[in-house]
N, C-alpha and C positions, 0 to 999 in steps of 0.2 A: 839135380838137373844133369842130363847126359848130353854132351856135345860131341859131334863127329864132323870133322872137316874133310871134305873130299878135295884132294890136292893133286896137282901135276907139276913137275919141274918146269921152270922158266915161265909159267903162266902167272896171271894176276891173282891166283890163289895164294901167292906169297903174301899178299896184303893182309887178309884175315889171319894168316899164320902169325905175322908180326904183331898185329893188334891183340889177338888172343893171348899171345905170350906177354906183351906189355901189361895186359890186364891181370895176369896171374891166373888165368882161367885153366881149369882142368879139361882137357879135350883129347879125343882120339883122332888119329889121322889115317885116312884111307888114300893110298897112292894109286893114281891112274896113269897108265902108260899111253900117252896120246900118240906115240909113234906107231903103236900097234892098234890104234883106234879103239882103245878100251872104253873111251868116253861114249862110244856108240854101241856098247854091248847092251843086251836086253836088261841086264841087272842094273846098269847105271841109268839107262833111259827110264826105268821105272821110278827112279829118284828124281831125275831132271831130264824131261823130254827135250830140253833145249840143247842137250849133249855138250855141256861145257861146265867148267869149274870156274870159281869155287862154288861149292854148295856147303852150307852149314846146316847139319841136321840137329834140331833142337828137340830133345825128348821125342824123337821119331818123326818130327815134322820138318821137311826140307825148306830152307830159306835160300833163295838164289838172288843174284845180282849184287855186285860188290858194294854199291852205295847203301843198299838196304841192310846188308850184313854189317857194314861198319856202324851204321846208326844203331842197330840192335846191340852190338857189342858195347858201344859207348854208353848206351842207356842201361844195360845190364850191369856194367862195371863202372859206375860213375867215378869211383876213386882214381881210376887210371887217367881221367881227364883226356879222353881220346877225341873229344870235341870241345871247342871253347865253351866257357860257361855262360857268357852273355848271349842272349837270344839273337841279336843282330849278327854277332860273330859266328854263332852256330849255323845260322842259315847261310852265311857266306861260305863256311867250310863245306857244307853239303853241296852248295853250288859248284865249288871247285872240284869236288870229287865227281859230280855229275859231268863236268867238263872233261875230266880225265877219261871217264868211262865212255862218253858219247862222241868225243872228238879226238883226243890224243890217242886213245887206244886204237880206233879205226884207222888213224893215220900211220900207225906202226905196222898194222897187219899186212899191208901190201909187200913189205920186205920178206915176210915169211910165206904168204900165200897170195901172190899176185893174181893167180887164176880165179880167185874169188871175186875179183873186180872186173876182169875182162878176159874172155876166152879166145880172142883173136890170135892166131899164130903170130909169134914174134912181138907180142905186146907187153911181155913181162917187164922189160927194162923201163919202158915208158910208164907203166903203172907204178913201179917203184919210184921213179923220178918225180912224178906228180905227188905221190903220197909223201915223199920226203920233203918236198917243197912246203906242203901244208904242215907237216910235222915241225919244220924249222920255224914256221910262223907261230905255231903254238908255243914252242920253247922260248921264242923271243918274248912272248907275253909272260911266261913263267919267270924268265930272267928278270923282268922288271918287278914282279911281285916279290922276288927273293932278294932284291938289291938291298944291302945293308941289314939283312935279317939272318938270323940263325935258322929259324923255322918259318913256315907260312904264317903262323900266329905267334902269340907271346910265349908259347911252350910247344913241345912236340905234340902232334895230334895225328889222327888217322890220315889226314891230308898228306902229311909228310911220308907216311908209309906208302900211300898210293903213288905219290909222285916218284918215290924211289924206284918202284917197280917200272914205271914208265921210262925213266932214264936208263935203268939197267937193261931193259929190253932194247932200247935204241942202241946202246953200246954193244949189245950182243950181235947187232947187224954190222958192226965195224963202221958206224957212222962217225964222222969227225965232229965232235961236239965241243971242241976246244974253245970256240968263240963264246960259249955259254958259261962264263966263269962262275956266276952265282949258282947256276944249276949244278955244275960239277962239284962245287964246294959243298953244296947241300948233300950231294950223293956221297961224298967222302965222309961227311959227318954221320950220315945214316949208317954207314958201314961200321962205325965205331960203337953203335948201340948193341948191347948184349942180345936183344931180341933178334936183330938182323943177323948177327953172327951165328946165332943158334939155327935160324932158318936156313942160312946158306950152307952150314955144315950138314944139316939134314938133307938138303937138296943134293949135295955131293954123294951122300950115302944112297939116295934113291937112284941117282944116275948110275952108280956102280952096280946096284942090284939089277936094274933094268938091262944093263950091258951084259950080264952073265948069261950063258946059254941056258935055255929052259930045261 
């Protein structure tokens, strides 16, 4: 089986990179420079016309959308225990990842691209403010879920990898998350995992390569 992950720095493509690494999977990585709109190139649009990462190409067949990718990885590599084993807990894990994808992620995006949400002149700060209000409501829910827990479930799962990216993206916007003690403690625990350290080191290399003159 040949796996190729299409990846871009700072994006949620970090999530399958972490889980594939946790699973011990052999995979290639193709880096996209979103600052030069490489995700909109004809070559990439032929792979994913939605012009976004991650994409996991499995024996030539592209799989898109992070939740689906995480389920596929978990089922393909069951020994990694990337989803809880009990059916009820597994469904809950998928529900949490869907929430990250459909709610938390869109509430992060106004910080990076407020023009995607309103094109009125002078509206950018208002868009960010509303997005961050909604984001902080989301994080309050996550804070309760992590209270007294090391991970979202009884062991590390793909849910933890996905939430790590969410918090990391929020921190990249210089948001003050100090009131979310359990979320930030989870973030620090995640940084100690070998898979996360490997991905972050790789990301630094990609940033440096993209910064070099063509």
